[in-house]
C-alpha positions in Angstrom: 121.8 -131.7 114.0 124.3 -129.2 115.1 125.5 -128.1 118.5 124.0 -124.4 117.4 120.6 -126.6 117.8 121.4 -127.9 121.1 123.2 -124.7 122.5 122.0 -121.7 120.3 124.2 -118.8 119.7 122.0 -116.7 122.5 122.9 -118.7 125.1 126.7 -118.9 124.3 126.9 -114.9 124.6 125.1 -115.1 128.1 127.5 -117.4 129.3 130.4 -115.6 127.9 129.5 -112.6 130.0 129.9 -114.3 133.5 133.1 -113.6 135.3 135.7 -116.0 135.8 136.8 -118.5 136.8 133.3 -120.3 136.3 132.4 -123.6 138.4 130.2 -124.2 136.0 131.2 -126.8 133.2 128.6 -125.4 130.8 130.2 -122.0 130.6 133.5 -124.0 129.7 132.0 -125.8 127.2 130.3 -123.1 125.5 132.9 -120.4 125.9 136.3 -122.4 124.9 137.3 -122.4 121.3 140.0 -125.1 121.2 139.7 -127.4 118.8 139.1 -130.5 120.9 135.8 -128.5 123.2 134.2 -127.6 119.6 134.3 -131.3 118.6 133.0 -132.4 121.7 130.1 -129.6 121.3 129.5 -131.1 118.3 130.0 -134.7 119.4 127.2 -134.1 122.4 124.8 -132.5 120.1 125.0 -135.6 117.9 124.1 -137.7 120.9 121.3 -136.0 122.0 120.1 -136.1 118.2 120.0 -139.7 118.5 117.5 -139.8 121.2 113.4 -140.1 120.5 112.4 -136.7 119.7 110.0 -136.7 122.7 112.9 -137.4 125.3 115.2 -134.2 123.7 113.4 -131.4 125.4 114.0 -132.7 128.7 117.8 -133.6 127.9 118.1 -130.0 126.3 117.0 -128.4 129.4 119.4 -130.2 131.6 122.1 -129.8 129.2 121.6 -126.1 129.3 121.4 -125.5 133.4 125.0 -124.0 135.1 124.4 -126.7 138.0 127.1 -129.0 137.4 125.1 -131.7 138.6 122.0 -131.1 136.2 124.5 -131.0 133.4 126.1 -134.1 134.2 123.3 -135.9 134.7 121.9 -135.5 131.6 125.5 -136.0 130.0 125.5 -139.6 131.8 122.4 -140.6 130.3 123.2 -139.3 126.9 126.9 -140.8 127.2 125.9 -144.2 128.3 122.9 -143.9 125.9 125.5 -143.6 123.0 127.9 -146.2 124.1 125.0 -148.9 124.2 123.4 -148.5 120.7 126.9 -148.1 119.5 126.7 -151.8 120.3 123.3 -152.5 119.2 121.8 -152.2 122.6 118.5 -150.2 121.7 116.5 -147.8 124.3 112.9 -148.6 123.7 111.3 -146.3 126.0 112.8 -143.3 127.4 112.6 -142.2 131.1 110.4 -139.3 131.8 112.5 -137.8 134.9 116.1 -137.7 135.5 117.9 -140.9 136.7 114.4 -142.7 136.0 114.0 -146.2 134.4 113.9 -147.0 130.8 113.6 -149.9 128.9 116.3 -151.3 126.8 116.5 -154.3 124.3 119.8 -156.4 123.0 119.8 -156.6 119.6 116.6 -156.2 117.5 114.7 -158.7 118.7 116.2 -159.5 122.2 114.5 -159.6 125.6 113.7 -156.3 127.1 115.7 -155.5 130.3 115.2 -152.6 132.4 118.0 -149.6 132.5 118.6 -146.4 135.0 121.5 -144.5 134.7 122.7 -141.9 137.5 125.5 -139.9 137.3 128.4 -139.4 139.8 129.6 -136.2 140.9 132.1 -136.4 144.0 133.9 -132.8 144.9 137.1 -133.5 142.1 133.8 -133.2 139.5 131.7 -130.6 141.2 134.9 -128.2 141.9 137.1 -129.0 139.7 138.8 -132.2 137.6 141.9 -134.4 137.9 143.1 -133.5 134.3 143.0 -129.4 135.5 145.3 -130.8 138.2 147.5 -133.2 135.7 147.6 -129.8 133.7 149.1 -127.8 136.3 151.6 -130.5 137.0 152.6 -130.6 133.5 153.4 -126.6 133.8 155.1 -126.8 136.5 157.5 -129.3 135.0 158.5 -126.9 132.5 160.2 -124.6 135.5 163.6 -124.5 135.3 165.3 -124.7 138.5 167.8 -126.6 141.2 165.0 -127.5 143.8 162.9 -130.4 143.3 159.6 -130.0 144.9 156.4 -131.8 146.1 152.6 -130.7 145.8 149.7 -130.8 147.6 146.5 -130.3 146.2 144.2 -129.3 149.3 141.2 -128.1 147.5 140.5 -129.3 144.0 140.6 -126.9 140.9 138.1 -124.8 139.1 137.5 -126.0 135.4 138.4 -122.7 134.0 141.8 -122.6 136.0 145.1 -121.0 134.6 148.0 -122.7 135.9 150.1 -120.0 134.7 150.2 -117.5 137.5 150.8 -120.6 139.8 154.0 -121.5 137.8 155.1 -117.6 138.0 154.8 -117.4 141.7 156.7 -120.9 142.4 159.3 -119.6 140.3 159.7 -116.1 142.5 159.6 -118.4 145.4 162.2 -120.7 144.2 164.3 -117.5 143.3 164.1 -116.2 146.9 165.3 -119.4 148.6 168.7 -118.6 146.5 169.3 -115.2 147.8 167.9 -115.8 150.9 164.7 -113.7 151.2 162.7 -116.9 152.3 163.6 -119.6 155.1 162.3 -122.7 155.5 160.8 -125.5 152.7 157.5 -124.8 152.7 155.2 -122.6 150.8 151.2 -122.3 149.7 149.0 -120.7 147.7 146.0 -120.1 148.4 142.7 -117.7 147.3 138.9 -117.9 147.3 139.4 -121.1 144.9 142.7 -122.4 145.0 144.3 -124.2 147.7 148.2 -125.6 147.1 151.2 -126.5 149.4 154.1 -127.0 148.1 157.3 -128.4 150.0 161.0 -128.3 148.8 162.7 -132.0 148.6 166.1 -131.4 147.2 168.8 -129.1 145.9 170.0 -130.1 143.0 174.2 -129.7 141.6 172.4 -128.2 138.0 169.1 -126.3 136.6 167.0 -128.9 135.1 163.2 -129.4 134.6 160.5 -132.1 135.6 161.2 -131.2 139.2 157.8 -132.0 140.7 159.1 -135.4 142.7 155.5 -136.5 143.8 152.2 -135.0 144.0 149.2 -135.7 146.4 145.5 -134.7 145.7 142.9 -135.3 148.2 142.2 -138.9 149.1 139.1 -140.5 146.9 138.8 -144.2 147.6 136.7 -143.8 151.1 134.8 -141.0 149.5 133.7 -142.9 146.0 133.1 -146.0 147.5 130.6 -144.5 149.6 128.9 -142.4 146.8 129.0 -145.5 144.5 126.7 -147.0 147.2 124.5 -144.0 147.8 123.8 -144.2 143.6 122.9 -147.8 143.7 120.7 -147.2 146.9 118.9 -144.3 144.7 118.3 -146.5 141.6 117.0 -149.1 144.0 114.5 -147.3 145.9 112.9 -146.5 142.6 113.5 -149.7 140.2 109.8 -151.4 139.3 109.3 -154.3 140.1 108.6 -156.3 137.0 108.9 -159.5 138.0 111.0 -161.6 135.3 112.8 -158.5 133.7 116.3 -157.7 134.9 117.2 -154.5 136.1 120.6 -152.6 135.2 121.6 -149.8 137.6 124.3 -147.9 135.9 126.6 -145.2 137.3 128.5 -143.1 135.3 131.7 -140.9 136.1 132.3 -137.9 134.4 136.2 -139.1 135.0 138.2 -142.0 135.3 136.9 -143.8 138.8 140.3 -144.5 140.0 139.2 -147.1 141.9 140.9 -150.5 142.0 139.6 -153.7 141.4 140.5 -154.9 144.7 138.5 -152.0 146.5 135.6 -152.2 144.7 135.2 -156.2 144.2 135.7 -156.1 148.0 133.2 -153.4 148.8 130.4 -154.5 146.6 131.0 -158.7 146.9 133.1 -159.0 150.2 135.7 -161.1 150.6 135.6 -164.3 148.3 135.4 -168.2 149.8 137.7 -169.3 147.0 139.6 -167.6 144.8 142.0 -169.6 141.7 144.3 -167.7 139.6 145.9 -168.6 136.7 148.1 -167.5 133.5 147.3 -168.2 130.2 149.4 -169.2 127.4 149.2 -165.6 126.0 150.4 -164.3 129.4 146.6 -162.7 130.7 146.4 -163.4 134.6 143.0 -165.2 134.8 141.1 -165.1 138.0 137.7 -167.2 139.6 136.3 -166.6 142.9 133.1 -168.1 144.8 131.0 -166.3 146.7 128.3 -167.8 149.2 125.7 -165.0 151.1 125.4 -167.1 154.3 129.1 -167.0 154.9 130.0 -163.0 153.7 130.3 -161.0 156.7 130.3 -157.7 154.7 129.5 -156.5 150.9 126.6 -154.8 149.0 125.3 -157.4 147.0 125.1 -159.4 150.3 122.4 -157.2 151.4 118.5 -159.0 150.4 117.3 -155.3 149.2 119.7 -155.2 146.0 118.5 -158.8 145.0 116.1 -156.8 142.5 119.4 -155.5 140.8 120.3 -157.8 138.2 123.8 -156.5 137.7 125.4 -152.6 138.6 127.3 -151.2 135.6 129.9 -149.1 136.4 130.7 -146.4 133.6 133.6 -143.5 133.0 134.9 -141.0 130.8 138.3 -139.4 130.6 140.2 -137.6 127.7 143.3 -139.1 126.5 144.9 -136.6 124.0 142.4 -135.0 123.3 139.9 -137.8 122.4 137.2 -139.1 124.7 137.9 -142.3 126.1 134.8 -144.6 127.7 135.3 -147.4 129.4 132.3 -149.9 130.9 132.2 -153.0 133.4 129.2 -154.9 134.0 129.3 -156.4 137.6 126.5 -158.9 138.1 124.9 -159.8 141.0 125.2 -163.2 142.6 122.3 -163.2 144.2 119.9 -161.3 142.1 116.5 -162.3 141.9 116.3 -162.2 138.3 120.1 -163.1 137.1 121.3 -161.0 133.6 122.1 -163.0 130.7 125.8 -162.5 130.0 124.9 -162.1 126.1 122.6 -158.9 126.9 126.2 -156.9 127.1 128.2 -159.9 125.3 130.8 -156.9 124.0 131.3 -155.5 127.5 133.8 -156.5 130.0 131.8 -158.2 132.9 132.4 -159.7 135.8 129.4 -162.6 135.8 128.6 -166.2 137.2 130.3 -169.1 135.1 129.0 -172.0 137.3 126.5 -172.6 140.7 126.8 -175.0 142.8 123.8 -174.7 145.5 124.2 -171.6 147.1 128.0 -171.0 146.1 128.3 -169.0 142.9 131.9 -168.8 141.0 132.4 -165.9 139.3 135.3 -164.4 136.8 135.8 -162.2 133.8 134.6 -162.5 130.6 136.4 -159.7 127.9 138.1 -157.9 130.5 140.5 -156.3 127.8 136.9 -155.1 126.2 136.6 -152.2 129.3 137.9 -149.5 127.5 137.1 -147.9 124.1 136.6 -144.9 121.8 133.4 -143.9 119.8 133.7 -143.1 116.1 
């Protein structure tokens, strides 16, 4: 199956006529011809071909949507489907609607478990991209001048953003500081899509490149954690009551979560009753923690309404040297009504229970180094 079956020429021609920059990721995907983008189109088409024939129509409708939320929901489901398929976890029955619950099986003869995927789209993914912002900073670091400056991004950049006009405007500003036509250390660049602020930090003794001393983007962590819980709530509300069948709620981010484990774990598990760290002979730092519901004062899993969930999977995708890199971590629920057997996701990084003593559950990482990988 080629991308022409999923993204026909008529659709690509139609999208090419739309004004730029356009906020839809689909427009960027189907109208750009860089080798990495073309390869990515073919990869998505291959993923689409690997789902069941009856499921393809729904995914095709979503993948042809100009609404980023619709597109990324289908993209997230297909990406997770492909990651699991590559690791011999097969979907046995597909959901009939976006973010619906599927049935999957680990191995040919393994037991089934429930699986649902919801794509996470905060403002950084609806309006723009951290990778676009990094591209802007790389471009600005090519300026040859003697003023070091900071970059403050106040509004996320669109996917089709071209940093070269910003670079030219910044060069004019830096020159104007020298000829005296500009007074002060601050400037901003703003239009209907872009809002950036610049601040001079130092005047150097000679011209050089790499002048961006530091960069600031909108604070993400509180918003990300809040949205993670909203996604979990969405999947919990529609989770089937399947008795002994483990249920795995998967949240897929189209970019690196950029969430430190300490923030994420504190938000999901609350404060541990006990924590013990040690270093292995190979230099790897290991940690064991224990949790009890009766002593916990906060934490998503502490709330009994999440007992039907056996685990939460945090998955994401990012670009690394024009290649797509995935990460996937399985975070087990200490108080799950039906615990998830660790063997179901044995090829992945799992934060899972290693021992139980009464109401106390001891947790540790397994295969933590297997969190990131590429698909062939």
